N, C-alpha and C positions, 0 to 999 in steps of 0.2 A: 504493500500500500504506500509506503514512503517513497517509492521510486517516482510516483506521479508528482507529489509536491517538490521533490528534488529537481525534476525536469522543469517544473514551472519556475522554480527559483533560479535556475540557469537562464531561462528566458527573461525573467525579471532583471537579473543582473546584466544581461546583454543590453537591454534598452536603457537601464539606469546608467550604465557606463557611457552610452552615447550622450545622454543628457549631461553627465559629469564632464565629459571632454569639452563640451561647448559652453556650459553654464555653471559648472561646479568648481571644485578645487582639485587640482591635479598634484598629488604628493606621493609619499611613500606608501600610503595605504591604498589609494585609488589613483593610479597614474595613467599615462598614455595619451593625453591630449594637452593642448596649450591654451584652451579657452577662446571664445569668440566675444570680443568686447561689446559689440553692439547687441548681440543676443543676451549676454549677461546683464546688460543695462536694462533691457526690456523686461527680463525675468525679475529683476530687482524692484520693479515698480510694484510687484505684488508683496514683496517684503525684502528689506535690505540684507537679510541673512539667508536668502534663498540658496546661495552658493554653498553655504555650510550644510544646510538641510539636504540638498541634492547629494552632496558628497557623502554624508552620513547614511542616508537611505541606500545609496549605492553600496557602501561598505557592508551594511547589514545584509543585503541580499546575497552578496558574495559569500559571506560567512554562513548563511543559511544553506546554500547548496553545497558548499564545501563540507559542512558538518553532516548533512543528510547523506551525502554520498559516502563519506568516511564511515558513518554508522552502518550503512548497508553493507559495505565491504567487510567491516568488523564482524558482521553476522553471517558472512558467507554468501551474501546476495550480490547480484550484479548492480552496479551503480547506474544512474541515468547518464547517458552520453549522447550529446547532440552535436558533437564536433563535425560530423560529416554534413551537417545541414547549415554550416556557416557560409552561406553563399549570397546573401542579400547585399545590395550596394551601400545603402546608408547615405549619409551626407558627405559631400566633398567640400563643404564650406571651411573657411579658415578656422583652425582650432581643433579639428578632428585628428584622431590618430590615423595618419595616412596608411599605416601598416594594416589597418583593419578595414579599409575601404574594399567593398566586395566580399567581406568576410563576417557579415552580421547575421544574426539569427532572426531579428525582429525588424519591422518596418514602421518607423515613426512618421512617415511622410504621407500616409493615406488612411488616416484614422477617421472613424465614424463613432462618435462617443455618445453613450447613453448616460445622461446626467440626472436620471430620475432618482438616483441615490440621495440627491440633495433634499428632495421632498419626502422620500421614504423615511428618512431619519428625523423629519420634523412633523410627521403625521402621527397623531395619537389615536387615530381610529382604525388604521389598517396595518396589517403585517402580511408580507408576501407569502409566508407560510400558511396563513389562514385565509388569505384573499388572493389566490394565485391569478385570478382574472382581473384584478383591479389594476388600473393604469395610473401610476404616479406621474405627475407632471414633470416635464423636463426643466431644468434650470436654464439651460442654453439650448433652445429648440433647434437652432440652425446647425449645431454640432452633430445632431442626430441625422442630418441630411447631407449627402455628398461625402467627399473625402477631404480631410484637412491635415496639414502638416504641423507637427509640434516642434520641429527643429528647422532651421534654415537648410534647404536642400543644397544650395550653392550660395556663394557670396551675393548673387543677384537678389536673393530674398531679403537681404539686410538693407537694401537701398530704398525700400518703401516703408516709411515710418509707421503708418497705420497698419499695414500688413504685418510688419515685424512684431508689433504689439499684439496683433491677433494671434500670431504664431506662439508668442510667449503665453498669452492667455489660454490658448489651446493646451499647451503643456501644463499650465496651472490647473486645469480641470482634468487632464489626463492622469496626473499624479494621484488624486484621491479616487478617481474612477477605478484605477488599478488596485489601489490598496484596500478599498472597501471589499473587493473580491476576496483577497487573502484574509481579510477580517472575518468573512463568513466561512471560507473554505476550511480553515483549520478546526474550528469547533464542530463543523459538520463531519469532517473525516474522523475526528476523535471519537465519535459515537460508534465507529466501526472497529476500533482498536481492541484487540483481545489482550495484547501484552501491556502490562502496566508501564513498562519502559517506553514503548511506542506512544502510549497515551500521554506520558509525561513530556515527550518530545513535542507532540502536537500542541499541547496546552501551554507549552513554554515558548514556542515560536509564534503561535497565533497572536498573543497579546502585543507583540512588537509590531505586527501588521496593523493592529488597532491604533497603536501610538502613531504610526505613519499616517494612517487615514485621518485621524483628528487633526494632526498638524497640517496636512495638505488641504483638508476641507476648510480650515480657517484661512489659509493663504488664497484659496480659490475665490473666497469672498472679497478679496482685495483687487480682483481683476478689474481694471478700469473699463467702463463702457466704451466700445469701439465697434465700428463696422468696417469691413474691408473685403476686397475681392482678390482672390488669388490670381496674380498676373499670368500664371502658367496655365491653370485649369479653368479659370473663369468662375470657380465656385465662390459663393459669398458666405460670409459669416457675420453674425451680429451678437456681441456680448452686451446684454441689457443691464440696466441699473436694477439690480434685484431688490432694492429697497423702495422702489417707486412703481406706481401702477403702470401696466397691468399686473406687475409682480407685487412685491411687498407682502406684508402680513407674516404670520408665523410660518407659513410654508416656504417663504423665500428670504426672510430677513437674514442678513449676512452674519450677524454676530450670534446667532442661535446655533452654536456648534455642538452642544451637548445632545445626545440622543434622547428625543422625547419618549416618554413611556408609551407603550402600545399594547394591544392584546397579545397574549402569549399562551400557547398550548390550548387554551379554551377561553371562549368569551364569558364563561361563567366565573372566571377568575379576574381579580383586579388587574388593571394595566400596569406594566412594569417597564423600566428602561433596560433595553437589551440590545444585543447584536441581532440583526435580522437581514436575510433569512439564515436559519441554521438547520433546516431539514436535511437529512443525510441521503435520502433516496436520490440517486442519479447525480450527486453533487459534482463528481469529477467530470463527467460528461457535460454537465451544465457549465462548469468553469471553462472547459475547452471551447464550447460553443460561444460563450461570452467573449473570449479573447479573439476567436476567429472572426466573429461578426464585427468586432471592433476594427478589423483590418490589420491587426498587429502582425499577421503572418502572410500578408499579400506578397506573392512572389515565391513562396515556399513550394517545395516539391510535393508530389503525391506521397513519396516515401516518408517525408516529415510527418504529414498528417496521419499516415498509417501507423507510424511509431507512436505518436502522441495518443491516437485513438486506442491503441493497445494498452498503454499505461493507464488511461482513463478507465477503460473497461475493467482492468485488473483491480483498480482502486474501488470502483463501484461494486465489484463482486465480493469484496472483503466482508466477512460476516463476524460480528462480535461473538466470541465464545466465552461465556461466564464460568 
């Protein structure tokens, strides 16, 4: 079961490394790039410490997959290995690690983001585990339409001020969109663990994803309102003022970053502040579908999807034995 989250952590580390090369801190812990001053400045509009946060999130994900794979090997199991799928181009803008151009696992330039997590964690009447058919409103509706880049693809993308801020804002919303997934994945998988030690691993790594999610959800709220059109694809994006009509109110207010209580297990019980969703049925395949629909793997091979599908199926087939 741990091989699936190990593979996801490898994928997470891959795209966080791309972010760190361009807008983080390149040092002995996380190196390889030299930074892109214009992109870094746009990212820092969301928070002046964004570079530190990007660096530390990157370091965390690297340690997660290193530990999970080492643990698998220590137990006589095969580790997750995605090295043969490092074939995607990635950015060629100033600041990237040129040795990794064409050797990425993930694609940050064609994202379609579901930002409904924003209202899901502010809604005290609905829980996706109890209301699977309920549609939570999007925080940034235009991010859910078309394909958007979260990093400058080339230096040309940094020459349009509004578009560059839109790229930075897209990254700002991509960060929590990803981390809220891990936030739910680990407690959902933990319900399938028979080994107390595996359970301990899952419930020890999972809360760090929650810490990432809350940090990034706070920073996303600082994304300045801006509209821009991608000069390459013609796709438009609008980041609204979430504190003003037609947004605003408790579902959108930017400083409401604590999870609102909601129904849990049964509507006969009082509402409670929780992580949601946490249902375990099909969670691994659900996570893989979520990331695929996001566009994170655009350009990947059929062999990549077959490998990941196999890991997801194995994780979902795990049965807790008491």
